[in-house]
Rosetta silent file (secondary structure, phi, psi, omega in degrees, C-alpha in Angstrom):
SEQUENCE: QVQLVESGGGLVQPGGSLRLSCAASGNIFSIAAMGWYRQAPGKQRELVAAITSGGISNYADSMKGRFTISRDNAKNTVYLQMNSLKPEDTAVYYCNADLRIRGGLRYSDDYWGQGTQVTVSS
SCORE:     score description
SCORE:     0.000 S_00000001
   1 L     0.000  140.788  178.710   -0.012   -0.002    0.010 S_00000001
   2 E  -126.123  136.163  179.597    1.088    3.509   -0.800 S_00000001
   3 E  -125.667  135.754  170.849   -0.309    6.666    0.762 S_00000001
   4 E  -117.892  121.654 -174.249    0.110   10.267   -0.364 S_00000001
   5 E  -121.580  119.393 -179.969   -1.044   12.719    2.268 S_00000001
   6 E   -92.784  155.389  173.082   -1.389   16.404    1.436 S_00000001
   7 E  -156.875  162.417  173.326   -1.508   19.282    3.901 S_00000001
   8 L   108.665   -5.199  179.983   -1.348   23.051    3.891 S_00000001
   9 L   -72.523  172.916  177.169   -4.502   24.099    2.050 S_00000001
  10 E   160.077 -165.599  179.344   -6.848   26.689    3.348 S_00000001
  11 E  -100.454  129.799 -178.728   -8.387   30.123    2.806 S_00000001
  12 E  -140.794  150.144  178.115   -6.142   33.012    1.768 S_00000001
  13 L   -79.625  153.719  174.140   -6.709   36.524    0.517 S_00000001
  14 L   -52.727  135.454 -177.242   -5.706   37.533   -2.986 S_00000001
  15 L    91.414  -11.518 -178.575   -1.968   38.263   -3.123 S_00000001
  16 L   -80.154 -175.887 -177.192   -1.331   35.930   -0.212 S_00000001
  17 L  -131.537  153.605  170.519    0.786   32.750    0.008 S_00000001
  18 E  -144.469  154.740  175.408    0.343   29.153    0.969 S_00000001
  19 E  -125.971  120.831  177.067    2.671   26.205    1.139 S_00000001
  20 E   -96.694  145.154  176.449    1.416   22.747    0.354 S_00000001
  21 E  -127.089  150.108  176.507    3.113   19.537    1.423 S_00000001
  22 E  -144.510  118.220  178.876    2.663   15.968    0.282 S_00000001
  23 E  -107.830  129.746  175.101    4.334   13.013    1.981 S_00000001
  24 E   -99.681  138.496 -178.648    4.453    9.628    0.330 S_00000001
  25 E  -147.033  164.364  176.350    4.689    6.558    2.506 S_00000001
  26 E   116.066 -149.828 -173.719    4.232    2.810    2.386 S_00000001
  27 L   -81.885   64.436 -172.624    5.678    0.087    0.226 S_00000001
  28 E  -104.335  132.054  173.834    7.794    2.330   -1.948 S_00000001
  29 E   -90.365  -48.151 -178.479   10.939    1.292   -3.733 S_00000001
  30 E  -161.922  143.705  178.563   11.658    4.443   -5.625 S_00000001
  31 E  -112.601  121.305  179.657    9.908    7.643   -6.710 S_00000001
  32 E   -82.165  -51.849 -178.225   10.786    9.029  -10.071 S_00000001
  33 E  -141.581  150.047  175.308    8.713   12.149  -10.193 S_00000001
  34 E  -131.973  150.813 -177.976    6.222   13.972   -7.970 S_00000001
  35 E  -157.699  175.282  178.523    3.830   16.730   -8.891 S_00000001
  36 E  -123.038  135.095  170.837    0.801   18.804   -8.136 S_00000001
  37 E  -121.729  164.009  174.864   -2.415   18.991  -10.107 S_00000001
  38 E  -141.238  154.406  176.981   -5.501   21.023   -9.420 S_00000001
  39 E  -138.683  119.046  176.038   -9.149   20.846  -10.285 S_00000001
  40 L   -91.513  158.675 -179.828  -11.562   23.737  -10.063 S_00000001
  41 L   -58.324  134.107  178.958  -15.304   23.228  -10.035 S_00000001
  42 L    74.435    4.976  179.897  -16.586   22.392  -13.465 S_00000001
  43 L  -120.383  163.973  178.125  -13.116   22.118  -14.926 S_00000001
  44 L   -79.031  157.100  174.916  -10.735   19.335  -15.818 S_00000001
  45 L   -69.295  139.471 -178.755   -7.811   18.450  -13.625 S_00000001
  46 E  -131.897  153.017  175.105   -4.640   20.252  -14.796 S_00000001
  47 E   -70.132  134.094  174.226   -0.961   20.051  -14.114 S_00000001
  48 E   -97.556  -58.647 -177.418    0.370   22.726  -11.764 S_00000001
  49 E  -163.808  157.832  177.294    4.047   21.644  -11.486 S_00000001
  50 E  -146.852  156.842 -179.065    6.185   18.525  -11.356 S_00000001
  51 E  -146.405  137.880  179.705    9.719   17.664  -10.266 S_00000001
  52 E   -85.281  173.450  176.501   11.952   14.729  -10.905 S_00000001
  53 L   -63.255  -23.205  179.609   14.160   12.972   -8.391 S_00000001
  54 L   -89.724    0.026  175.203   17.029   14.916   -9.814 S_00000001
  55 L    95.129    5.786  177.934   15.390   18.273   -9.193 S_00000001
  56 L   -81.281  127.665 -174.691   14.269   19.079  -12.718 S_00000001
  57 E  -122.774  156.309  173.379   10.940   20.915  -12.541 S_00000001
  58 E  -141.474  151.247 -175.130    8.332   22.119  -14.937 S_00000001
  59 E  -131.446  151.630  165.446    5.334   24.388  -14.469 S_00000001
  60 L   -65.699  146.963 -174.382    2.121   25.275  -16.183 S_00000001
  61 H   -54.523  -42.461 -174.576    2.500   28.654  -17.843 S_00000001
  62 H   -71.769  -10.610  177.636    0.036   30.446  -15.597 S_00000001
  63 H  -101.946  -14.184 -179.413    2.024   29.375  -12.487 S_00000001
  64 L   -58.115  130.130 -178.247    5.463   30.307  -13.631 S_00000001
  65 L    88.923  -15.843 -179.814    7.034   32.923  -11.441 S_00000001
  66 L  -112.666  -33.536 -175.170    4.417   32.567   -8.720 S_00000001
  67 E  -110.677  146.482  175.607    4.634   28.902   -7.683 S_00000001
  68 E  -134.266  126.539  177.441    7.740   26.962   -6.737 S_00000001
  69 E  -101.842  140.589 -179.872    7.895   23.208   -6.425 S_00000001
  70 E  -142.476  168.813 -174.751   10.550   21.485   -4.320 S_00000001
  71 E  -150.504  143.509  172.737   11.249   18.044   -3.047 S_00000001
  72 E  -115.068  100.251 -176.146   12.956   16.270   -0.168 S_00000001
  73 H   -63.715  -35.288 -177.882   13.906   12.833   -1.538 S_00000001
  74 H   -64.848  -28.639 -177.676   14.949   11.558    1.866 S_00000001
  75 H  -103.148   -0.105 -175.403   11.469   12.248    3.211 S_00000001
  76 L    50.124   46.006 -176.758    9.572   11.326   -0.021 S_00000001
  77 E  -126.428  139.869  176.150    7.955   14.702    0.291 S_00000001
  78 E  -120.902  145.010 -179.207    7.093   17.337   -2.301 S_00000001
  79 E  -122.721  153.545  172.807    6.237   20.943   -1.572 S_00000001
  80 E  -135.235  109.136  172.714    4.459   23.658   -3.482 S_00000001
  81 E   -87.527  120.362 -177.968    5.082   27.258   -2.448 S_00000001
  82 E  -113.101  115.711  179.280    2.331   29.408   -3.847 S_00000001
  83 L  -118.478  164.910 -179.357    2.774   33.185   -3.847 S_00000001
  84 L    49.303   47.490 -175.432    0.713   36.051   -5.305 S_00000001
  85 L   -65.616  142.916 -178.919   -2.365   33.866   -5.224 S_00000001
  86 L  -118.255  159.398  177.339   -5.339   34.872   -7.342 S_00000001
  87 H   -58.269  -30.977  177.252   -8.990   33.901   -7.036 S_00000001
  88 H   -68.983   -6.938  175.185   -8.602   31.773  -10.161 S_00000001
  89 H   -83.784   -5.116  178.826   -6.138   29.622   -8.236 S_00000001
  90 L   -61.081  125.294 -177.493   -9.067   28.373   -6.139 S_00000001
  91 E  -176.828  170.380  163.860   -9.225   24.600   -6.605 S_00000001
  92 E   -88.535  127.543 -179.756   -8.627   21.251   -4.986 S_00000001
  93 E  -103.473  128.648 -176.122   -4.949   20.531   -5.257 S_00000001
  94 E  -112.783  139.753  172.535   -3.812   16.936   -5.667 S_00000001
  95 E   -91.257  143.314  179.289   -0.428   15.372   -5.169 S_00000001
  96 E  -134.046  145.003  177.095    0.729   12.797   -7.685 S_00000001
  97 E  -134.199  138.907  174.194    3.648   10.381   -7.690 S_00000001
  98 E  -104.945  105.188 -170.495    5.306    8.285  -10.390 S_00000001
  99 E  -140.411  167.522  175.879    6.762    5.476   -8.342 S_00000001
 100 E  -120.523  128.030  177.708    7.789    1.864   -8.164 S_00000001
 101 E   -82.892  159.279  176.791    6.689   -0.296   -5.280 S_00000001
 102 L   -61.232  132.744 -178.129    8.938   -2.847   -3.608 S_00000001
 103 L    82.497   -9.257  178.838    8.775   -6.036   -5.614 S_00000001
 104 L   -81.236  160.943 -174.895    7.231   -4.221   -8.562 S_00000001
 105 L  -102.049  -20.573 -176.696    8.668   -4.379  -12.076 S_00000001
 106 L  -146.909  170.496  177.492    7.867   -0.917  -13.366 S_00000001
 107 L   -84.173  154.030  174.347    6.884    2.588  -12.413 S_00000001
 108 E  -140.644  138.698  177.805    3.309    3.808  -12.335 S_00000001
 109 E  -100.443   22.513 -175.986    2.049    7.362  -12.109 S_00000001
 110 E   -96.747   36.622  178.455   -1.367    6.369  -10.838 S_00000001
 111 E  -113.575  122.262 -173.432   -0.743    7.332   -7.247 S_00000001
 112 E  -129.679  148.881  168.976   -2.793   10.288   -5.946 S_00000001
 113 L   -83.255  178.102 -174.734   -3.436   12.020   -2.678 S_00000001
 114 L   -83.189  -15.437  178.668   -6.906   12.776   -1.394 S_00000001
 115 L    98.702  147.296  175.826   -6.654   16.487   -2.285 S_00000001
 116 E  -134.753  134.039 -173.736   -6.480   19.670   -0.321 S_00000001
 117 E   -81.253  131.283  171.719   -8.720   22.667   -0.842 S_00000001
 118 E  -117.593  123.179  179.370   -7.179   26.037   -1.634 S_00000001
 119 E  -123.843  123.002  177.624   -9.578   29.012   -1.643 S_00000001
 120 E  -110.850  111.302 -174.926   -8.416   32.461   -2.622 S_00000001
 121 L  -158.613  146.677  172.653  -10.995   35.044   -1.655 S_00000001
 122 L   -91.732    0.000    0.000  -11.316   38.331    0.113 S_00000001
């Protein structure tokens, strides 16, 4: 079993900041990449940012310059620092991992956290 547990969501005013965390635990052999996705009401889930085990990151265009993804490989944890938040950033944010379980033969990116709500409103 593998668990991804997010934390750090909440209500923030426009222009404010939040830091999300996601810790992966369980029967994990190796994690190749971790990332954040978000889903707003009535919209499809979209990539926010992702980072490899080597620290290479990529961002959706609308998040560049405002969001920063980082990772602690020793703790199997990924972070998302979100600055200059806008009302349109309101969504449920999901953590995702591309990992290989112990005894497994290949990596799978079908591991998701339960989601954490981020609401940007005055």
